[in-house]
C-alpha positions as CSV (number, residue, x, y, z in Angstrom):
1,M,7.5,-7.8,54.6
2,R,5.5,-4.4,55.6
3,S,8.4,-2.3,53.9
4,V,7.8,-4.3,50.6
5,V,4.3,-4.0,50.7
6,A,4.4,-0.2,51.6
7,S,6.6,0.1,48.6
8,A,4.2,-1.6,46.1
9,V,1.4,0.6,47.5
10,S,3.4,3.7,47.0
11,L,4.4,2.8,43.4
12,A,0.7,2.0,42.6
13,S,-0.2,5.4,43.8
14,L,2.3,6.9,41.9
15,M,1.3,5.2,38.6
16,L,-2.5,6.0,39.3
17,V,-1.0,9.8,39.5
18,G,0.8,9.7,36.8
19,T,-1.9,8.2,34.4
20,A,-4.5,10.6,35.7
21,C,-2.2,13.8,35.0
22,E,-0.9,12.2,31.5
23,P,-1.8,15.0,28.9
24,E,-4.0,14.2,26.0
25,A,-2.4,13.3,22.6
26,P,-2.3,16.3,20.3
27,E,-5.0,16.6,17.6
28,R,-3.9,14.6,14.4
29,A,-4.4,16.3,11.2
30,P,-6.6,14.6,8.6
31,P,-4.7,12.8,5.5
32,A,-3.0,15.5,3.4
33,A,-3.5,13.4,0.3
34,L,-7.4,13.5,0.8
35,V,-7.1,17.5,0.9
36,D,-4.5,18.5,-1.3
37,A,-4.9,15.8,-4.1
38,F,-8.7,15.2,-3.9
39,G,-10.2,18.4,-2.4
40,L,-11.7,16.3,0.1
41,A,-12.4,17.5,3.8
42,P,-11.9,14.6,6.3
43,V,-12.3,15.4,9.8
44,A,-9.4,13.8,12.0
45,S,-11.2,11.4,14.8
46,D,-10.4,11.0,18.3
47,E,-10.7,7.1,17.9
48,R,-7.2,5.5,19.3
49,V,-7.9,2.1,17.8
50,A,-9.1,0.3,14.3
51,T,-9.7,-3.1,13.1
52,L,-7.4,-3.3,10.1
53,A,-8.4,-6.2,7.8
54,W,-8.9,-6.5,3.8
55,Q,-12.5,-7.2,2.4
56,P,-13.1,-8.7,-0.9
57,P,-14.6,-6.3,-3.4
58,S,-18.1,-8.3,-3.5
59,G,-20.6,-6.6,-5.8
60,C,-18.6,-3.7,-7.1
61,T,-15.6,-3.8,-9.4
62,Q,-12.9,-1.5,-7.7
63,V,-10.6,0.6,-10.1
64,F,-7.3,2.6,-9.7
65,L,-5.4,4.9,-11.8
66,V,-1.7,3.8,-11.4
67,R,0.5,6.6,-12.0
68,I,4.1,6.0,-12.2
69,D,6.7,9.0,-12.3
70,E,10.4,8.6,-12.2
71,G,13.5,11.2,-12.1
72,Y,17.0,10.7,-13.2
73,P,20.2,12.7,-12.4
74,P,21.4,14.7,-15.3
75,G,23.2,12.8,-17.7
76,L,22.2,9.5,-16.3
77,E,19.5,8.9,-19.2
78,A,21.7,9.3,-21.8
79,M,24.4,6.9,-20.2
80,L,22.0,4.0,-19.5
81,R,20.1,4.7,-22.6
82,T,16.8,5.0,-21.0
83,Q,14.2,7.5,-20.2
84,A,12.3,8.1,-17.1
85,E,9.0,6.9,-17.4
86,H,5.7,9.2,-16.8
87,S,2.9,6.9,-17.2
88,D,-1.0,6.2,-16.5
89,S,-2.2,2.8,-16.2
90,Y,-5.7,1.1,-15.0
91,L,-6.2,-1.6,-12.7
92,A,-9.5,-3.1,-11.9
93,V,-10.1,-5.5,-9.3
94,A,-13.3,-7.7,-9.2
95,G,-15.1,-10.5,-7.6
96,P,-14.8,-14.3,-8.8
97,E,-15.6,-15.3,-12.1
98,D,-19.2,-15.6,-13.3
99,G,-20.7,-18.8,-11.8
100,A,-18.4,-19.1,-9.1
101,E,-19.2,-19.3,-5.5
102,A,-20.4,-15.7,-4.1
103,W,-18.2,-14.3,-1.6
104,P,-19.7,-13.1,1.9
105,S,-19.3,-9.6,2.8
106,G,-16.9,-8.5,5.6
107,P,-13.2,-9.3,6.5
108,V,-11.8,-12.2,4.6
109,P,-11.4,-15.0,7.4
110,E,-7.9,-15.6,8.8
111,D,-7.9,-19.1,7.3
112,R,-9.3,-18.4,4.1
113,V,-8.0,-16.9,1.0
114,F,-10.4,-14.8,-1.4
115,V,-9.6,-15.4,-5.2
116,G,-11.0,-12.8,-7.7
117,R,-10.0,-11.2,-10.9
118,S,-7.8,-8.4,-12.0
119,L,-7.7,-6.5,-15.1
120,F,-4.6,-4.3,-16.0
121,R,-4.0,-2.1,-19.3
122,G,-1.5,0.5,-19.9
123,P,1.9,1.2,-21.6
124,K,3.6,-2.2,-20.3
125,T,0.6,-3.9,-21.8
126,Q,0.8,-2.3,-25.0
127,G,-2.7,-0.9,-24.0
128,R,-4.4,-4.5,-24.4
129,P,-6.1,-5.6,-21.3
130,L,-4.1,-8.2,-19.2
131,Q,-6.3,-10.4,-16.9
132,R,-4.7,-12.4,-13.8
133,E,-6.1,-13.6,-10.6
134,F,-6.6,-11.4,-7.5
135,A,-5.9,-13.1,-4.1
136,L,-6.7,-11.4,-0.8
137,S,-6.2,-12.5,2.6
138,A,-7.2,-10.5,5.6
139,G,-3.6,-9.2,5.5
140,L,-2.1,-9.6,2.0
141,A,-2.7,-8.8,-1.6
142,G,-1.4,-10.5,-4.2
143,P,0.2,-12.0,-6.1
144,A,2.7,-9.3,-5.4
145,S,6.2,-8.9,-6.4
146,P,8.6,-9.7,-3.6
147,D,11.3,-6.9,-4.9
148,A,8.9,-4.1,-6.0
149,A,10.3,-2.1,-3.2
150,C,13.7,-1.6,-4.6
151,F,13.8,-1.7,-8.1
152,E,13.6,1.6,-10.6
153,R,11.7,-0.1,-13.3
154,T,8.7,-2.2,-13.5
155,W,9.2,-5.8,-14.3
156,D,5.5,-7.1,-13.9
157,P,2.7,-4.1,-13.7
158,V,0.3,-6.0,-12.0
159,E,2.3,-7.6,-9.4
160,D,4.2,-4.3,-8.9
161,A,1.2,-2.7,-8.3
162,L,-0.4,-4.9,-5.8
163,A,3.1,-4.8,-3.8
164,L,3.5,-1.1,-3.7
165,G,-0.2,0.1,-3.4
166,W,-1.5,-2.4,-1.0
167,P,0.3,-2.5,2.8
168,A,0.1,-5.7,4.7
169,L,-2.6,-5.3,7.1
170,P,-2.4,-7.0,10.8
171,G,-5.9,-8.5,10.5
172,R,-6.7,-7.1,13.9
173,M,-7.5,-4.1,16.1
174,V,-4.5,-2.1,16.5
175,A,-3.7,1.6,18.3
176,V,-3.0,4.6,16.6
177,G,0.9,4.8,16.6
178,E,1.4,0.9,16.8
179,T,3.6,-0.7,14.1
180,W,3.7,-4.3,12.8
181,R,5.6,-6.4,10.4
182,G,4.6,-5.9,6.8
183,A,5.3,-8.0,3.7
184,R,8.7,-9.6,3.1
185,V,11.0,-8.0,0.7
186,E,13.7,-10.2,-0.8
187,A,14.6,-11.8,-4.1
188,R,16.8,-9.5,-6.0
189,C,16.5,-6.4,-3.1
190,N,19.0,-8.9,-1.1
191,R,21.7,-8.3,-3.3
192,S,21.7,-4.4,-2.1
193,A,22.3,-5.8,1.1
194,C,25.8,-7.5,0.4
195,V,27.5,-4.8,-1.0
196,D,29.9,-2.1,0.0
197,P,28.1,1.1,0.1
198,E,31.0,3.1,-1.1
199,T,32.5,0.7,-3.9
200,R,29.3,-1.2,-4.6
201,G,31.7,-4.3,-4.5
202,G,31.0,-7.4,-2.7
203,G,33.3,-10.7,-2.7
204,P,35.0,-12.2,0.7
205,E,36.2,-8.7,1.9
206,N,32.3,-8.0,2.3
207,H,31.7,-11.4,4.0
208,M,30.3,-10.0,7.3
209,R,27.6,-8.0,5.7
210,P,24.0,-9.3,5.7
211,C,22.4,-10.7,2.5
212,A,18.8,-10.6,3.8
213,T,16.6,-7.4,4.0
214,M,14.0,-6.3,6.2
215,S,10.2,-6.5,5.8
216,W,8.2,-3.7,5.3
217,R,7.5,-1.7,8.4
218,E,3.9,-0.6,8.9
219,R,2.3,2.0,11.4
220,L,-1.2,3.1,11.7
221,D,-0.7,7.0,12.1
222,G,-4.2,8.2,12.2
223,V,-7.8,7.9,11.7
224,S,-10.4,10.1,10.3
225,Q,-13.8,10.4,9.3
226,L,-14.6,11.1,5.8
227,G,-18.5,11.3,5.0
228,D,-20.3,8.5,6.2
229,D,-16.9,6.1,6.4
230,R,-13.8,6.0,8.4
231,V,-10.4,6.2,6.9
232,A,-7.1,4.7,8.2
233,E,-3.9,6.3,7.4
234,I,-0.8,3.9,7.3
235,S,2.6,4.7,6.6
236,S,5.2,2.2,5.5
237,F,9.2,1.9,5.4
238,W,11.6,-0.4,3.8
239,S,15.6,-0.1,3.7
240,D,18.1,-2.3,2.4
241,G,20.1,-1.6,5.6
242,Q,22.5,0.8,3.7
243,P,22.7,4.5,4.9
244,L,19.8,6.1,3.3
245,S,22.0,8.5,1.2
246,K,24.0,5.3,-0.3
247,G,21.3,2.7,-0.1
248,I,17.9,1.8,-1.3
249,W,14.7,2.5,0.8
250,S,11.1,2.9,0.0
251,E,8.3,4.8,1.9
252,R,4.5,4.9,1.3
253,V,1.7,6.5,2.8
254,A,-2.1,4.3,2.1
255,L,-5.3,5.4,2.9
256,V,-7.8,2.3,3.7
257,S,-11.5,2.8,4.3
258,L,-12.2,0.9,7.4
259,T,-15.7,0.4,6.9
260,Q,-15.3,-1.2,3.4
261,G,-11.9,-2.9,4.0
262,R,-10.5,-1.5,0.9
263,L,-7.6,0.7,-0.5
264,I,-8.5,4.0,-1.7
265,Y,-5.0,5.7,-2.2
266,S,-1.7,5.2,-1.8
267,E,1.5,6.7,-2.6
268,T,4.9,5.0,-2.6
269,R,8.5,6.6,-3.2
270,I,11.4,4.6,-4.0
271,H,14.9,6.3,-3.5
272,H,18.1,5.0,-4.7
273,G,20.9,7.0,-2.9
274,Y,23.7,5.8,-4.9
275,T,22.3,6.5,-8.3
276,G,20.1,9.3,-7.4
277,I,17.3,7.6,-9.3
278,E,14.0,8.4,-7.5
279,R,10.5,6.5,-8.5
280,E,6.9,7.4,-7.3
281,V,4.1,5.1,-7.9
282,R,0.5,6.4,-6.8
283,L,-2.4,4.5,-7.2
284,A,-6.0,6.3,-6.6
285,A,-9.5,4.6,-6.6
286,I,-11.6,6.0,-9.4
287,D,-14.4,3.7,-9.0
288,A,-17.9,4.6,-7.5
289,C,-17.9,1.6,-5.0
290,P,-18.7,2.6,-1.5
291,G,-16.1,3.7,0.7
292,G,-14.0,5.3,-2.7
293,L,-13.1,8.6,-3.2
294,V,-15.7,9.4,-5.9
295,A,-18.3,8.2,-2.9
296,A,-16.8,10.5,-1.0
297,G,-17.1,13.6,-3.5
298,W,-14.2,13.5,-5.5
299,S,-14.8,14.0,-9.6
300,P,-12.1,12.6,-11.6
301,E,-11.3,14.1,-15.0
302,A,-13.3,13.0,-17.8
303,A,-10.6,11.3,-19.4
304,T,-9.8,9.1,-16.5
305,L,-13.6,8.2,-16.2
306,A,-13.5,7.3,-19.8
307,E,-10.5,4.9,-19.1
308,R,-12.3,3.6,-16.3
309,D,-15.4,2.8,-18.0
310,A,-13.3,1.2,-21.2
311,L,-12.0,-1.0,-18.7
312,L,-15.2,-1.9,-16.7
313,A,-16.8,-2.7,-20.2
314,A,-13.7,-5.1,-21.2
315,L,-14.0,-7.0,-18.1
316,A,-17.9,-7.3,-18.8
317,G,-17.1,-8.3,-22.3
318,R,-14.9,-11.0,-21.3
319,D,-17.5,-12.3,-19.1
320,K,-20.2,-12.0,-21.7
321,T,-18.1,-13.7,-24.6
322,T,-16.6,-16.6,-22.4
323,G,-19.4,-17.3,-20.1
324,Q,-16.5,-17.7,-17.4
325,G,-14.9,-14.4,-16.8
326,R,-11.8,-15.9,-18.5
């Protein structure tokens, strides 16, 4: 018995020594997107934890520039009789319709879902505003397309933008470096998990292959100070389970305001290893709401501001015309 106790004491002593001598974690660089794309100067924070939960856009309509850029290998565009997309669209996310119950500030409670409105305009809507509901829980934004992570084309511009732009948040405090399970990726994306990566064939000879894919894998990479706000940098990964050079996989970097609980930037890349098609979807906050890029000192181009103001005017015009925001 004495030897057991002595061993336990020795082990505890070694653990304490090891903890005391553990080196400090290396300094984290601020999010590159804020520096390179927007000319902002965040300062990497020494905070090791952050509470990640979405908050509703109460009192200020959030507007995002949605930029899509595709790349095709030589000759593939002619073979498929299509052209790579290079487009700019605009997405506004607002509170409930006029006359509805006001939503309190702060994170969305775990047992509730915020329902507001979105207004989208771009080439996929022939330049006309498309209004939808916008739902937000503490962890998810929607309605979001379940297969946006694997497709080289936009099928629903609003649902794809929400699926690719907004990562799933855990709705709780997490540590820097911690990972959690994100939104499900399924529907048509499951087909790529069933095929032979060499022949792209299926059938009985491939019965051993799973016909289900993973969820997004999310990770808190770091926390930065941006003006009076704190910003979380979240990286995401999804794969169909095939070798990356032959399968389909996606990666995302998203920046989330911790003070306001809102998205301020995301960049998603979808890689089609078999065909060589590359797709990039970027969302940047162009509104002047608290916690956004403009509030931190970024100045969008005049044309971008004009599009933003036009979308806000269209949303306000619908409210005024109908009296219900529909």
